C-alpha positions as CSV (number, residue, x, y, z in Angstrom):
1,M,0.0,-0.1,0.2
2,K,1.1,3.3,-0.9
3,Q,3.9,1.7,-2.7
4,T,3.1,0.3,-5.5
5,A,0.2,-0.3,-8.0
6,I,-2.4,-3.0,-7.6
7,P,-1.6,-6.1,-9.9
8,E,-3.0,-6.5,-13.4
9,G,-5.6,-8.8,-13.6
10,V,-9.5,-9.8,-13.7
11,F,-11.2,-8.9,-10.5
12,K,-14.7,-8.5,-9.2
13,L,-16.4,-5.1,-8.6
14,R,-18.4,-4.8,-5.7
15,L,-20.8,-2.0,-4.2
16,N,-19.3,-1.2,-0.7
17,T,-22.0,0.7,1.3
18,W,-20.4,0.4,4.7
19,G,-16.6,1.5,4.3
20,G,-15.7,5.2,5.4
21,M,-15.5,7.1,2.5
22,N,-19.3,6.7,2.3
23,K,-19.5,9.2,4.9
24,T,-18.1,11.9,2.7
25,Y,-19.6,10.7,-0.7
26,F,-23.3,10.3,0.1
27,P,-23.8,13.9,0.9
28,K,-21.3,15.3,-1.6
29,Y,-22.7,13.3,-4.8
30,G,-26.5,12.9,-3.6
31,P,-28.8,10.7,-5.1
32,I,-26.3,9.1,-7.9
33,H,-23.9,7.9,-5.1
34,K,-25.1,4.4,-4.0
35,G,-22.0,3.3,-2.7
36,M,-18.3,3.1,-3.0
37,I,-17.3,1.1,-6.1
38,E,-14.6,-1.4,-5.0
39,I,-12.3,-3.6,-6.6
40,A,-12.7,-7.0,-4.5
41,D,-10.7,-10.0,-4.1
42,L,-6.9,-8.8,-5.0
43,P,-4.3,-10.5,-3.5
44,T,-2.4,-8.2,-1.7
45,F,-4.8,-4.9,-1.3
46,S,-8.0,-4.5,0.5
47,S,-10.6,-1.6,0.6
48,V,-9.5,-0.5,-3.0
49,Y,-11.9,2.1,-4.6
50,I,-12.3,3.8,-7.8
51,H,-12.6,7.6,-6.5
52,V,-11.9,11.0,-6.9
53,G,-8.7,12.9,-6.6
54,N,-6.2,14.6,-8.1
55,T,-2.6,13.9,-6.8
56,I,-0.5,11.3,-5.1
57,E,-1.8,12.5,-2.1
58,H,-5.2,11.7,-2.9
59,T,-4.8,8.2,-3.0
60,A,-2.8,5.2,-1.2
61,G,-2.9,3.0,-4.7
62,C,-6.6,3.2,-5.5
63,P,-7.3,4.3,-8.8
64,L,-8.2,8.0,-9.5
65,V,-10.7,9.1,-12.2
66,G,-10.2,11.9,-14.3
67,L,-10.9,13.4,-17.8
68,S,-7.0,14.1,-18.5
69,Y,-3.9,14.3,-16.9
70,I,-0.7,16.4,-16.9
71,R,2.7,16.3,-15.6
72,K,3.5,18.8,-12.8
73,D,6.3,19.2,-10.3
74,G,7.9,15.6,-11.5
75,D,4.8,13.7,-10.7
76,Y,1.2,13.4,-12.7
77,Q,-1.9,15.0,-11.9
78,V,-5.3,13.8,-12.9
79,L,-7.7,16.9,-14.0
80,Q,-11.3,16.8,-13.7
81,S,-11.7,14.1,-11.5
82,V,-15.1,15.1,-10.3
83,D,-16.7,15.5,-13.6
84,A,-15.1,11.9,-14.5
85,Y,-16.5,10.4,-11.1
86,K,-20.4,11.8,-11.9
87,Q,-19.7,10.3,-15.7
88,V,-18.5,6.9,-15.0
89,Y,-20.0,6.2,-11.6
90,R,-23.5,5.1,-13.0
91,K,-21.6,2.5,-15.5
92,L,-19.4,1.2,-12.7
93,Y,-22.5,0.8,-10.5
94,E,-24.3,-1.4,-13.2
95,V,-21.3,-3.6,-13.6
96,A,-20.8,-3.7,-10.0
97,T,-24.6,-4.9,-9.4
98,E,-24.4,-7.1,-12.2
99,K,-23.7,-11.0,-11.8
100,D,-20.6,-10.9,-14.1
101,N,-19.0,-8.1,-12.1
102,Q,-15.6,-7.9,-13.3
103,I,-13.2,-5.4,-14.2
104,E,-9.7,-5.9,-16.0
105,I,-6.6,-3.9,-14.7
106,S,-3.7,-3.5,-17.1
107,N,-0.8,-1.0,-17.2
108,N,0.0,0.1,-20.3
109,F,1.0,3.5,-19.4
110,Q,4.1,4.9,-21.0
111,F,6.2,7.4,-19.0
């Protein structure tokens, strides 16, 4: 945690309504938020949510959503994270609540 990325592979998504981040997200995102989207059954991580954030300080290894990114001060920053979250949440919710609720994680980012 905080030192490496989640591993590549196919994992289940699930709706997490009990985690602490829900307390901030329910009032902030209103009726669209029905629970955190969690990447479940990771071999070395737990409580991995797909959520908003812009910098490394906003995550301990969870994927942050954004509409674009920039390199600033030697690190990458995610831009327009809240807008992206509002756009992608409904689709992620649908997948997380379906029978075939999977997400594929791959790292093909070129530095």
